[in-house]
PDBQT receptor file of N, H, CA, C and O in Angstrom, charges set to zero:
ATOM      1  N   UNK A   1      -3.642 -15.130  18.449  1.00  0.00    +0.000 N 
ATOM      2  CA  UNK A   1      -3.698 -15.453  17.039  1.00  0.00    +0.000 C 
ATOM      3  C   UNK A   1      -3.267 -14.261  16.197  1.00  0.00    +0.000 C 
ATOM      4  O   UNK A   1      -2.616 -14.453  15.170  1.00  0.00    +0.000 OA
ATOM      5  N   UNK A   2      -3.610 -13.023  16.596  1.00  0.00    +0.000 N 
ATOM      6  H   UNK A   2      -4.139 -12.867  17.431  1.00  0.00    +0.000 HD
ATOM      7  CA  UNK A   2      -3.226 -11.848  15.830  1.00  0.00    +0.000 C 
ATOM      8  C   UNK A   2      -1.711 -11.696  15.747  1.00  0.00    +0.000 C 
ATOM      9  O   UNK A   2      -1.208 -11.153  14.764  1.00  0.00    +0.000 OA
ATOM     10  N   UNK A   3      -0.985 -12.152  16.731  1.00  0.00    +0.000 N 
ATOM     11  H   UNK A   3      -1.393 -12.593  17.529  1.00  0.00    +0.000 HD
ATOM     12  CA  UNK A   3       0.468 -12.018  16.738  1.00  0.00    +0.000 C 
ATOM     13  C   UNK A   3       1.128 -12.942  15.723  1.00  0.00    +0.000 C 
ATOM     14  O   UNK A   3       2.258 -12.686  15.307  1.00  0.00    +0.000 OA
ATOM     15  N   UNK A   4       0.446 -14.010  15.316  1.00  0.00    +0.000 N 
ATOM     16  H   UNK A   4      -0.472 -14.217  15.654  1.00  0.00    +0.000 HD
ATOM     17  CA  UNK A   4       1.026 -14.976  14.396  1.00  0.00    +0.000 C 
ATOM     18  C   UNK A   4       0.644 -14.726  12.945  1.00  0.00    +0.000 C 
ATOM     19  O   UNK A   4       1.245 -15.318  12.049  1.00  0.00    +0.000 OA
ATOM     20  N   UNK A   5      -0.318 -13.882  12.692  1.00  0.00    +0.000 N 
ATOM     21  H   UNK A   5      -0.806 -13.401  13.421  1.00  0.00    +0.000 HD
ATOM     22  CA  UNK A   5      -0.759 -13.659  11.319  1.00  0.00    +0.000 C 
ATOM     23  C   UNK A   5       0.071 -12.560  10.668  1.00  0.00    +0.000 C 
ATOM     24  O   UNK A   5       0.631 -11.698  11.347  1.00  0.00    +0.000 OA
ATOM     25  N   UNK A   6       0.140 -12.606   9.354  1.00  0.00    +0.000 N 
ATOM     26  H   UNK A   6      -0.314 -13.305   8.803  1.00  0.00    +0.000 HD
ATOM     27  CA  UNK A   6       0.894 -11.628   8.572  1.00  0.00    +0.000 C 
ATOM     28  C   UNK A   6      -0.088 -10.783   7.781  1.00  0.00    +0.000 C 
ATOM     29  O   UNK A   6      -0.969 -11.333   7.120  1.00  0.00    +0.000 OA
ATOM     30  N   UNK A   7       0.039  -9.444   7.828  1.00  0.00    +0.000 N 
ATOM     31  H   UNK A   7       0.755  -8.997   8.364  1.00  0.00    +0.000 HD
ATOM     32  CA  UNK A   7      -0.863  -8.608   7.031  1.00  0.00    +0.000 C 
ATOM     33  C   UNK A   7      -0.605  -8.814   5.538  1.00  0.00    +0.000 C 
ATOM     34  O   UNK A   7       0.517  -9.119   5.134  1.00  0.00    +0.000 OA
ATOM     35  N   UNK A   8      -1.637  -8.647   4.731  1.00  0.00    +0.000 N 
ATOM     36  H   UNK A   8      -2.548  -8.399   5.059  1.00  0.00    +0.000 HD
ATOM     37  CA  UNK A   8      -1.473  -8.783   3.291  1.00  0.00    +0.000 C 
ATOM     38  C   UNK A   8      -0.729  -7.576   2.744  1.00  0.00    +0.000 C 
ATOM     39  O   UNK A   8      -0.490  -6.610   3.468  1.00  0.00    +0.000 OA
ATOM     40  N   UNK A   9      -0.360  -7.626   1.463  1.00  0.00    +0.000 N 
ATOM     41  H   UNK A   9      -0.554  -8.411   0.874  1.00  0.00    +0.000 HD
ATOM     42  CA  UNK A   9       0.430  -6.573   0.837  1.00  0.00    +0.000 C 
ATOM     43  C   UNK A   9      -0.299  -5.239   0.735  1.00  0.00    +0.000 C 
ATOM     44  O   UNK A   9       0.347  -4.192   0.766  1.00  0.00    +0.000 OA
ATOM     45  N   UNK A  10      -1.607  -5.244   0.615  1.00  0.00    +0.000 N 
ATOM     46  H   UNK A  10      -2.132  -6.095   0.590  1.00  0.00    +0.000 HD
ATOM     47  CA  UNK A  10      -2.330  -3.994   0.408  1.00  0.00    +0.000 C 
ATOM     48  C   UNK A  10      -2.840  -3.366   1.704  1.00  0.00    +0.000 C 
ATOM     49  O   UNK A  10      -3.566  -2.373   1.652  1.00  0.00    +0.000 OA
ATOM     50  N   UNK A  11      -2.486  -3.907   2.843  1.00  0.00    +0.000 N 
ATOM     51  H   UNK A  11      -1.896  -4.713   2.885  1.00  0.00    +0.000 HD
ATOM     52  CA  UNK A  11      -2.830  -3.274   4.111  1.00  0.00    +0.000 C 
ATOM     53  C   UNK A  11      -1.582  -3.197   4.966  1.00  0.00    +0.000 C 
ATOM     54  O   UNK A  11      -0.672  -4.012   4.815  1.00  0.00    +0.000 OA
ATOM     55  N   UNK A  12      -1.534  -2.247   5.843  1.00  0.00    +0.000 N 
ATOM     56  H   UNK A  12      -2.274  -1.586   5.966  1.00  0.00    +0.000 HD
ATOM     57  CA  UNK A  12      -0.412  -2.154   6.763  1.00  0.00    +0.000 C 
ATOM     58  C   UNK A  12      -0.952  -1.981   8.168  1.00  0.00    +0.000 C 
ATOM     59  O   UNK A  12      -1.964  -1.310   8.368  1.00  0.00    +0.000 OA
ATOM     60  N   UNK A  13      -0.294  -2.572   9.128  1.00  0.00    +0.000 N 
ATOM     61  H   UNK A  13       0.528  -3.117   8.966  1.00  0.00    +0.000 HD
ATOM     62  CA  UNK A  13      -0.731  -2.507  10.513  1.00  0.00    +0.000 C 
ATOM     63  C   UNK A  13      -0.029  -1.336  11.194  1.00  0.00    +0.000 C 
ATOM     64  O   UNK A  13       1.164  -1.118  10.986  1.00  0.00    +0.000 OA
ATOM     65  N   UNK A  14      -0.758  -0.596  11.993  1.00  0.00    +0.000 N 
ATOM     66  H   UNK A  14      -1.727  -0.774  12.162  1.00  0.00    +0.000 HD
ATOM     67  CA  UNK A  14      -0.131   0.447  12.798  1.00  0.00    +0.000 C 
ATOM     68  C   UNK A  14      -0.073  -0.031  14.237  1.00  0.00    +0.000 C 
ATOM     69  O   UNK A  14      -0.794  -0.953  14.616  1.00  0.00    +0.000 OA
ATOM     70  N   UNK A  15       0.766   0.581  15.029  1.00  0.00    +0.000 N 
ATOM     71  H   UNK A  15       1.352   1.330  14.721  1.00  0.00    +0.000 HD
ATOM     72  CA  UNK A  15       0.942   0.170  16.415  1.00  0.00    +0.000 C 
ATOM     73  C   UNK A  15      -0.103   0.772  17.343  1.00  0.00    +0.000 C 
ATOM     74  O   UNK A  15      -0.086   0.474  18.537  1.00  0.00    +0.000 OA
ATOM     75  N   UNK A  16      -1.000   1.596  16.855  1.00  0.00    +0.000 N 
ATOM     76  H   UNK A  16      -1.014   1.839  15.885  1.00  0.00    +0.000 HD
ATOM     77  CA  UNK A  16      -1.973   2.288  17.686  1.00  0.00    +0.000 C 
ATOM     78  C   UNK A  16      -3.299   1.548  17.689  1.00  0.00    +0.000 C 
ATOM     79  O   UNK A  16      -4.039   1.589  16.706  1.00  0.00    +0.000 OA
ATOM     80  N   UNK A  17      -3.599   0.878  18.778  1.00  0.00    +0.000 N 
ATOM     81  H   UNK A  17      -2.998   0.845  19.577  1.00  0.00    +0.000 HD
ATOM     82  CA  UNK A  17      -4.895   0.231  19.001  1.00  0.00    +0.000 C 
ATOM     83  C   UNK A  17      -5.267  -0.780  17.924  1.00  0.00    +0.000 C 
ATOM     84  O   UNK A  17      -6.454  -1.043  17.730  1.00  0.00    +0.000 OA
ATOM     85  N   UNK A  18      -4.302  -1.353  17.219  1.00  0.00    +0.000 N 
ATOM     86  H   UNK A  18      -3.338  -1.138  17.376  1.00  0.00    +0.000 HD
ATOM     87  CA  UNK A  18      -4.586  -2.370  16.213  1.00  0.00    +0.000 C 
ATOM     88  C   UNK A  18      -5.304  -1.835  14.982  1.00  0.00    +0.000 C 
ATOM     89  O   UNK A  18      -5.953  -2.607  14.276  1.00  0.00    +0.000 OA
ATOM     90  N   UNK A  19      -5.209  -0.544  14.704  1.00  0.00    +0.000 N 
ATOM     91  H   UNK A  19      -4.682   0.083  15.278  1.00  0.00    +0.000 HD
ATOM     92  CA  UNK A  19      -5.869   0.029  13.529  1.00  0.00    +0.000 C 
ATOM     93  C   UNK A  19      -5.142  -0.414  12.269  1.00  0.00    +0.000 C 
ATOM     94  O   UNK A  19      -3.937  -0.664  12.284  1.00  0.00    +0.000 OA
ATOM     95  N   UNK A  20      -5.887  -0.507  11.188  1.00  0.00    +0.000 N 
ATOM     96  H   UNK A  20      -6.866  -0.305  11.175  1.00  0.00    +0.000 HD
ATOM     97  CA  UNK A  20      -5.295  -0.846   9.890  1.00  0.00    +0.000 C 
ATOM     98  C   UNK A  20      -5.491   0.326   8.942  1.00  0.00    +0.000 C 
ATOM     99  O   UNK A  20      -6.570   0.916   8.878  1.00  0.00    +0.000 OA
ATOM    100  N   UNK A  21      -4.452   0.649   8.219  1.00  0.00    +0.000 N 
ATOM    101  H   UNK A  21      -3.576   0.170   8.271  1.00  0.00    +0.000 HD
ATOM    102  CA  UNK A  21      -4.522   1.686   7.192  1.00  0.00    +0.000 C 
ATOM    103  C   UNK A  21      -4.526   1.000   5.841  1.00  0.00    +0.000 C 
ATOM    104  O   UNK A  21      -3.609   0.240   5.530  1.00  0.00    +0.000 OA
ATOM    105  N   UNK A  22      -5.533   1.254   5.044  1.00  0.00    +0.000 N 
ATOM    106  H   UNK A  22      -6.278   1.871   5.296  1.00  0.00    +0.000 HD
ATOM    107  CA  UNK A  22      -5.625   0.664   3.722  1.00  0.00    +0.000 C 
ATOM    108  C   UNK A  22      -4.750   1.478   2.770  1.00  0.00    +0.000 C 
ATOM    109  O   UNK A  22      -4.866   2.700   2.683  1.00  0.00    +0.000 OA
ATOM    110  N   UNK A  23      -3.874   0.772   2.064  1.00  0.00    +0.000 N 
ATOM    111  H   UNK A  23      -3.779  -0.221   2.135  1.00  0.00    +0.000 HD
ATOM    112  CA  UNK A  23      -2.987   1.417   1.098  1.00  0.00    +0.000 C 
ATOM    113  C   UNK A  23      -3.520   1.072  -0.285  1.00  0.00    +0.000 C 
ATOM    114  O   UNK A  23      -3.550  -0.098  -0.666  1.00  0.00    +0.000 OA
ATOM    115  N   UNK A  24      -3.938   2.076  -1.034  1.00  0.00    +0.000 N 
ATOM    116  H   UNK A  24      -3.914   3.026  -0.725  1.00  0.00    +0.000 HD
ATOM    117  CA  UNK A  24      -4.453   1.849  -2.378  1.00  0.00    +0.000 C 
ATOM    118  C   UNK A  24      -3.288   1.890  -3.356  1.00  0.00    +0.000 C 
ATOM    119  O   UNK A  24      -2.501   2.836  -3.369  1.00  0.00    +0.000 OA
ATOM    120  N   UNK A  25      -3.193   0.856  -4.166  1.00  0.00    +0.000 N 
ATOM    121  H   UNK A  25      -3.833   0.088  -4.156  1.00  0.00    +0.000 HD
ATOM    122  CA  UNK A  25      -2.160   0.794  -5.179  1.00  0.00    +0.000 C 
ATOM    123  C   UNK A  25      -2.803   0.979  -6.537  1.00  0.00    +0.000 C 
ATOM    124  O   UNK A  25      -3.858   0.409  -6.819  1.00  0.00    +0.000 OA
ATOM    125  N   UNK A  26      -2.163   1.779  -7.380  1.00  0.00    +0.000 N 
ATOM    126  H   UNK A  26      -1.307   2.242  -7.151  1.00  0.00    +0.000 HD
ATOM    127  CA  UNK A  26      -2.684   2.035  -8.712  1.00  0.00    +0.000 C 
ATOM    128  C   UNK A  26      -1.509   2.254  -9.652  1.00  0.00    +0.000 C 
ATOM    129  O   UNK A  26      -0.437   2.671  -9.214  1.00  0.00    +0.000 OA
ATOM    130  N   UNK A  27      -1.696   1.981 -10.934  1.00  0.00    +0.000 N 
ATOM    131  H   UNK A  27      -2.567   1.642 -11.290  1.00  0.00    +0.000 HD
ATOM    132  CA  UNK A  27      -0.622   2.235 -11.890  1.00  0.00    +0.000 C 
ATOM    133  C   UNK A  27      -0.389   3.732 -12.058  1.00  0.00    +0.000 C 
ATOM    134  O   UNK A  27      -1.275   4.549 -11.805  1.00  0.00    +0.000 OA
ATOM    135  N   UNK A  28       0.809   4.068 -12.485  1.00  0.00    +0.000 N 
ATOM    136  H   UNK A  28       1.528   3.404 -12.690  1.00  0.00    +0.000 HD
ATOM    137  CA  UNK A  28       1.109   5.479 -12.726  1.00  0.00    +0.000 C 
ATOM    138  C   UNK A  28       0.289   6.003 -13.900  1.00  0.00    +0.000 C 
ATOM    139  O   UNK A  28      -0.112   5.239 -14.778  1.00  0.00    +0.000 OA
ATOM    140  N   UNK A  29       0.049   7.285 -13.907  1.00  0.00    +0.000 N 
ATOM    141  H   UNK A  29       0.374   7.906 -13.193  1.00  0.00    +0.000 HD
ATOM    142  CA  UNK A  29      -0.713   7.920 -14.980  1.00  0.00    +0.000 C 
ATOM    143  C   UNK A  29      -0.039   7.707 -16.333  1.00  0.00    +0.000 C 
ATOM    144  O   UNK A  29      -0.719   7.498 -17.338  1.00  0.00    +0.000 OA
ATOM    145  N   UNK A  30       1.292   7.758 -16.366  1.00  0.00    +0.000 N 
ATOM    146  H   UNK A  30       1.844   7.927 -15.550  1.00  0.00    +0.000 HD
ATOM    147  CA  UNK A  30       2.018   7.573 -17.625  1.00  0.00    +0.000 C 
ATOM    148  C   UNK A  30       1.809   6.159 -18.175  1.00  0.00    +0.000 C 
ATOM    149  O   UNK A  30       1.744   5.973 -19.390  1.00  0.00    +0.000 OA
ATOM    150  N   UNK A  31       1.705   5.173 -17.299  1.00  0.00    +0.000 N 
ATOM    151  H   UNK A  31       1.758   5.324 -16.312  1.00  0.00    +0.000 HD
ATOM    152  CA  UNK A  31       1.450   3.802 -17.735  1.00  0.00    +0.000 C 
ATOM    153  C   UNK A  31       0.068   3.686 -18.355  1.00  0.00    +0.000 C 
ATOM    154  O   UNK A  31      -0.095   3.050 -19.396  1.00  0.00    +0.000 OA
ATOM    155  N   UNK A  32      -0.924   4.293 -17.727  1.00  0.00    +0.000 N 
ATOM    156  H   UNK A  32      -0.792   4.809 -16.882  1.00  0.00    +0.000 HD
ATOM    157  CA  UNK A  32      -2.282   4.263 -18.272  1.00  0.00    +0.000 C 
ATOM    158  C   UNK A  32      -2.356   4.968 -19.616  1.00  0.00    +0.000 C 
ATOM    159  O   UNK A  32      -3.021   4.483 -20.532  1.00  0.00    +0.000 OA
ATOM    160  N   UNK A  33      -1.684   6.106 -19.749  1.00  0.00    +0.000 N 
ATOM    161  H   UNK A  33      -1.145   6.500 -19.005  1.00  0.00    +0.000 HD
ATOM    162  CA  UNK A  33      -1.686   6.833 -21.020  1.00  0.00    +0.000 C 
ATOM    163  C   UNK A  33      -1.028   6.006 -22.121  1.00  0.00    +0.000 C 
ATOM    164  O   UNK A  33      -1.508   5.983 -23.254  1.00  0.00    +0.000 OA
ATOM    165  N   UNK A  34       0.072   5.326 -21.788  1.00  0.00    +0.000 N 
ATOM    166  H   UNK A  34       0.462   5.344 -20.867  1.00  0.00    +0.000 HD
ATOM    167  CA  UNK A  34       0.741   4.469 -22.768  1.00  0.00    +0.000 C 
ATOM    168  C   UNK A  34      -0.188   3.354 -23.238  1.00  0.00    +0.000 C 
ATOM    169  O   UNK A  34      -0.280   3.090 -24.437  1.00  0.00    +0.000 OA
ATOM    170  N   UNK A  35      -0.868   2.706 -22.317  1.00  0.00    +0.000 N 
ATOM    171  H   UNK A  35      -0.793   2.920 -21.344  1.00  0.00    +0.000 HD
ATOM    172  CA  UNK A  35      -1.779   1.617 -22.679  1.00  0.00    +0.000 C 
ATOM    173  C   UNK A  35      -2.959   2.103 -23.502  1.00  0.00    +0.000 C 
ATOM    174  O   UNK A  35      -3.398   1.417 -24.425  1.00  0.00    +0.000 OA
ATOM    175  N   UNK A  36      -3.475   3.277 -23.175  1.00  0.00    +0.000 N 
ATOM    176  H   UNK A  36      -3.119   3.834 -22.425  1.00  0.00    +0.000 HD
ATOM    177  CA  UNK A  36      -4.582   3.841 -23.970  1.00  0.00    +0.000 C 
ATOM    178  C   UNK A  36      -4.136   4.124 -25.401  1.00  0.00    +0.000 C 
ATOM    179  O   UNK A  36      -4.852   3.815 -26.353  1.00  0.00    +0.000 OA
ATOM    180  N   UNK A  37      -2.948   4.713 -25.549  1.00  0.00    +0.000 N 
ATOM    181  H   UNK A  37      -2.366   4.964 -24.776  1.00  0.00    +0.000 HD
ATOM    182  CA  UNK A  37      -2.439   5.023 -26.885  1.00  0.00    +0.000 C 
ATOM    183  C   UNK A  37      -2.187   3.733 -27.666  1.00  0.00    +0.000 C 
ATOM    184  O   UNK A  37      -2.494   3.657 -28.855  1.00  0.00    +0.000 OA
ATOM    185  N   UNK A  38      -1.635   2.730 -27.007  1.00  0.00    +0.000 N 
ATOM    186  H   UNK A  38      -1.386   2.791 -26.041  1.00  0.00    +0.000 HD
ATOM    187  CA  UNK A  38      -1.398   1.452 -27.667  1.00  0.00    +0.000 C 
ATOM    188  C   UNK A  38      -2.720   0.830 -28.118  1.00  0.00    +0.000 C 
ATOM    189  O   UNK A  38      -2.806   0.302 -29.227  1.00  0.00    +0.000 OA
ATOM    190  N   UNK A  39      -3.741   0.886 -27.276  1.00  0.00    +0.000 N 
ATOM    191  H   UNK A  39      -3.671   1.315 -26.376  1.00  0.00    +0.000 HD
ATOM    192  CA  UNK A  39      -5.042   0.318 -27.629  1.00  0.00    +0.000 C 
ATOM    193  C   UNK A  39      -5.662   1.039 -28.821  1.00  0.00    +0.000 C 
ATOM    194  O   UNK A  39      -6.372   0.420 -29.613  1.00  0.00    +0.000 OA
ATOM    195  N   UNK A  40      -5.408   2.323 -28.959  1.00  0.00    +0.000 N 
ATOM    196  H   UNK A  40      -4.831   2.826 -28.315  1.00  0.00    +0.000 HD
ATOM    197  CA  UNK A  40      -5.936   3.068 -30.109  1.00  0.00    +0.000 C 
ATOM    198  C   UNK A  40      -5.254   2.646 -31.399  1.00  0.00    +0.000 C 
ATOM    199  O   UNK A  40      -5.885   2.640 -32.456  1.00  0.00    +0.000 OA
ATOM    200  N   UNK A  41      -3.970   2.293 -31.331  1.00  0.00    +0.000 N 
ATOM    201  H   UNK A  41      -3.457   2.298 -30.472  1.00  0.00    +0.000 HD
ATOM    202  CA  UNK A  41      -3.179   1.980 -32.526  1.00  0.00    +0.000 C 
ATOM    203  C   UNK A  41      -3.198   0.514 -32.912  1.00  0.00    +0.000 C 
ATOM    204  O   UNK A  41      -2.929   0.185 -34.068  1.00  0.00    +0.000 OA
ATOM    205  N   UNK A  42      -3.506  -0.375 -31.985  1.00  0.00    +0.000 N 
ATOM    206  H   UNK A  42      -3.725  -0.108 -31.047  1.00  0.00    +0.000 HD
ATOM    207  CA  UNK A  42      -3.402  -1.812 -32.224  1.00  0.00    +0.000 C 
ATOM    208  C   UNK A  42      -4.572  -2.306 -33.055  1.00  0.00    +0.000 C 
ATOM    209  O   UNK A  42      -5.715  -1.891 -32.863  1.00  0.00    +0.000 OA
ATOM    210  N   UNK A  43      -4.266  -3.192 -33.974  1.00  0.00    +0.000 N 
ATOM    211  H   UNK A  43      -3.337  -3.528 -34.130  1.00  0.00    +0.000 HD
ATOM    212  CA  UNK A  43      -5.301  -3.794 -34.810  1.00  0.00    +0.000 C 
ATOM    213  C   UNK A  43      -4.885  -5.219 -35.145  1.00  0.00    +0.000 C 
ATOM    214  O   UNK A  43      -3.720  -5.465 -35.456  1.00  0.00    +0.000 OA
ATOM    215  N   UNK A  44      -5.813  -6.150 -35.087  1.00  0.00    +0.000 N 
ATOM    216  H   UNK A  44      -6.760  -5.950 -34.835  1.00  0.00    +0.000 HD
ATOM    217  CA  UNK A  44      -5.556  -7.532 -35.488  1.00  0.00    +0.000 C 
ATOM    218  C   UNK A  44      -6.348  -7.831 -36.737  1.00  0.00    +0.000 C 
ATOM    219  O   UNK A  44      -7.558  -7.606 -36.786  1.00  0.00    +0.000 OA
ATOM    220  N   UNK A  45      -5.671  -8.337 -37.743  1.00  0.00    +0.000 N 
ATOM    221  H   UNK A  45      -4.689  -8.521 -37.703  1.00  0.00    +0.000 HD
ATOM    222  CA  UNK A  45      -6.317  -8.684 -39.002  1.00  0.00    +0.000 C 
ATOM    223  C   UNK A  45      -6.363 -10.200 -39.125  1.00  0.00    +0.000 C 
ATOM    224  O   UNK A  45      -5.342 -10.819 -39.426  1.00  0.00    +0.000 OA
ATOM    225  N   UNK A  46      -7.522 -10.815 -38.901  1.00  0.00    +0.000 N 
ATOM    226  H   UNK A  46      -8.352 -10.313 -38.657  1.00  0.00    +0.000 HD
ATOM    227  CA  UNK A  46      -7.610 -12.282 -38.897  1.00  0.00    +0.000 C 
ATOM    228  C   UNK A  46      -7.373 -12.921 -40.267  1.00  0.00    +0.000 C 
ATOM    229  O   UNK A  46      -7.068 -14.112 -40.335  1.00  0.00    +0.000 OA
ATOM    230  N   UNK A  47      -7.505 -12.161 -41.360  1.00  0.00    +0.000 N 
ATOM    231  H   UNK A  47      -7.753 -11.194 -41.305  1.00  0.00    +0.000 HD
ATOM    232  CA  UNK A  47      -7.309 -12.746 -42.695  1.00  0.00    +0.000 C 
ATOM    233  C   UNK A  47      -5.842 -13.023 -42.992  1.00  0.00    +0.000 C 
ATOM    234  O   UNK A  47      -5.538 -13.831 -43.871  1.00  0.00    +0.000 OA
ATOM    235  N   UNK A  48      -4.923 -12.371 -42.279  1.00  0.00    +0.000 N 
ATOM    236  H   UNK A  48      -5.170 -11.715 -41.566  1.00  0.00    +0.000 HD
ATOM    237  CA  UNK A  48      -3.500 -12.620 -42.466  1.00  0.00    +0.000 C 
ATOM    238  C   UNK A  48      -3.065 -13.789 -41.597  1.00  0.00    +0.000 C 
ATOM    239  O   UNK A  48      -3.778 -14.198 -40.681  1.00  0.00    +0.000 OA
ATOM    240  N   UNK A  49      -1.888 -14.321 -41.894  1.00  0.00    +0.000 N 
ATOM    241  H   UNK A  49      -1.308 -13.988 -42.639  1.00  0.00    +0.000 HD
ATOM    242  CA  UNK A  49      -1.371 -15.416 -41.066  1.00  0.00    +0.000 C 
ATOM    243  C   UNK A  49      -1.090 -14.895 -39.657  1.00  0.00    +0.000 C 
ATOM    244  O   UNK A  49      -0.954 -13.689 -39.448  1.00  0.00    +0.000 OA
ATOM    245  N   UNK A  50      -1.005 -15.801 -38.708  1.00  0.00    +0.000 N 
ATOM    246  H   UNK A  50      -1.115 -16.780 -38.878  1.00  0.00    +0.000 HD
ATOM    247  CA  UNK A  50      -0.883 -15.433 -37.296  1.00  0.00    +0.000 C 
ATOM    248  C   UNK A  50       0.273 -14.463 -37.011  1.00  0.00    +0.000 C 
ATOM    249  O   UNK A  50       0.058 -13.475 -36.309  1.00  0.00    +0.000 OA
ATOM    250  N   UNK A  51       1.485 -14.701 -37.524  1.00  0.00    +0.000 N 
ATOM    251  H   UNK A  51       1.659 -15.504 -38.094  1.00  0.00    +0.000 HD
ATOM    252  CA  UNK A  51       2.564 -13.749 -37.206  1.00  0.00    +0.000 C 
ATOM    253  C   UNK A  51       2.339 -12.353 -37.791  1.00  0.00    +0.000 C 
ATOM    254  O   UNK A  51       2.819 -11.364 -37.237  1.00  0.00    +0.000 OA
ATOM    255  N   UNK A  52       1.617 -12.272 -38.899  1.00  0.00    +0.000 N 
ATOM    256  H   UNK A  52       1.227 -13.076 -39.348  1.00  0.00    +0.000 HD
ATOM    257  CA  UNK A  52       1.390 -10.974 -39.537  1.00  0.00    +0.000 C 
ATOM    258  C   UNK A  52       0.068 -10.326 -39.132  1.00  0.00    +0.000 C 
ATOM    259  O   UNK A  52      -0.191  -9.180 -39.500  1.00  0.00    +0.000 OA
ATOM    260  N   UNK A  53      -0.753 -11.023 -38.398  1.00  0.00    +0.000 N 
ATOM    261  H   UNK A  53      -0.543 -11.954 -38.100  1.00  0.00    +0.000 HD
ATOM    262  CA  UNK A  53      -2.073 -10.501 -38.050  1.00  0.00    +0.000 C 
ATOM    263  C   UNK A  53      -2.051  -9.357 -37.081  1.00  0.00    +0.000 C 
ATOM    264  O   UNK A  53      -2.976  -8.545 -37.068  1.00  0.00    +0.000 OA
ATOM    265  N   UNK A  54      -1.008  -9.262 -36.255  1.00  0.00    +0.000 N 
ATOM    266  H   UNK A  54      -0.256  -9.922 -36.265  1.00  0.00    +0.000 HD
ATOM    267  CA  UNK A  54      -0.907  -8.177 -35.272  1.00  0.00    +0.000 C 
ATOM    268  C   UNK A  54      -0.292  -6.959 -35.931  1.00  0.00    +0.000 C 
ATOM    269  O   UNK A  54       0.788  -7.048 -36.516  1.00  0.00    +0.000 OA
ATOM    270  N   UNK A  55      -0.962  -5.829 -35.843  1.00  0.00    +0.000 N 
ATOM    271  H   UNK A  55      -1.839  -5.756 -35.368  1.00  0.00    +0.000 HD
ATOM    272  CA  UNK A  55      -0.453  -4.599 -36.438  1.00  0.00    +0.000 C 
ATOM    273  C   UNK A  55      -0.573  -3.458 -35.465  1.00  0.00    +0.000 C 
ATOM    274  O   UNK A  55      -1.523  -3.375 -34.687  1.00  0.00    +0.000 OA
ATOM    275  N   UNK A  56       0.405  -2.580 -35.518  1.00  0.00    +0.000 N 
ATOM    276  H   UNK A  56       1.177  -2.647 -36.150  1.00  0.00    +0.000 HD
ATOM    277  CA  UNK A  56       0.316  -1.324 -34.783  1.00  0.00    +0.000 C 
ATOM    278  C   UNK A  56       0.340  -0.236 -35.849  1.00  0.00    +0.000 C 
ATOM    279  O   UNK A  56       1.347  -0.040 -36.528  1.00  0.00    +0.000 OA
ATOM    280  N   UNK A  57      -0.758   0.455 -35.985  1.00  0.00    +0.000 N 
ATOM    281  H   UNK A  57      -1.577   0.295 -35.434  1.00  0.00    +0.000 HD
ATOM    282  CA  UNK A  57      -0.935   1.471 -37.011  1.00  0.00    +0.000 C 
ATOM    283  C   UNK A  57      -0.590   2.824 -36.419  1.00  0.00    +0.000 C 
ATOM    284  O   UNK A  57      -1.166   3.244 -35.415  1.00  0.00    +0.000 OA
ATOM    285  N   UNK A  58       0.341   3.488 -37.041  1.00  0.00    +0.000 N 
ATOM    286  H   UNK A  58       0.809   3.147 -37.856  1.00  0.00    +0.000 HD
ATOM    287  CA  UNK A  58       0.786   4.786 -36.555  1.00  0.00    +0.000 C 
ATOM    288  C   UNK A  58       0.133   5.904 -37.290  1.00  0.00    +0.000 C 
ATOM    289  O   UNK A  58       0.399   7.071 -37.002  1.00  0.00    +0.000 OA
TER     290      UNK A  58
């Protein structure tokens, strides 16, 4: 049965004794910094109409 199964994307199979190495995936630091800065600047004003309610304050 092990020969017919496919490992998932976040694990990889090694050829040594059937061991599995867990591969941790994470976003780049620059991506996280961009999202943090965007979250600090973003503001929604519900009193305005829907297209104008989204604001990015610089």
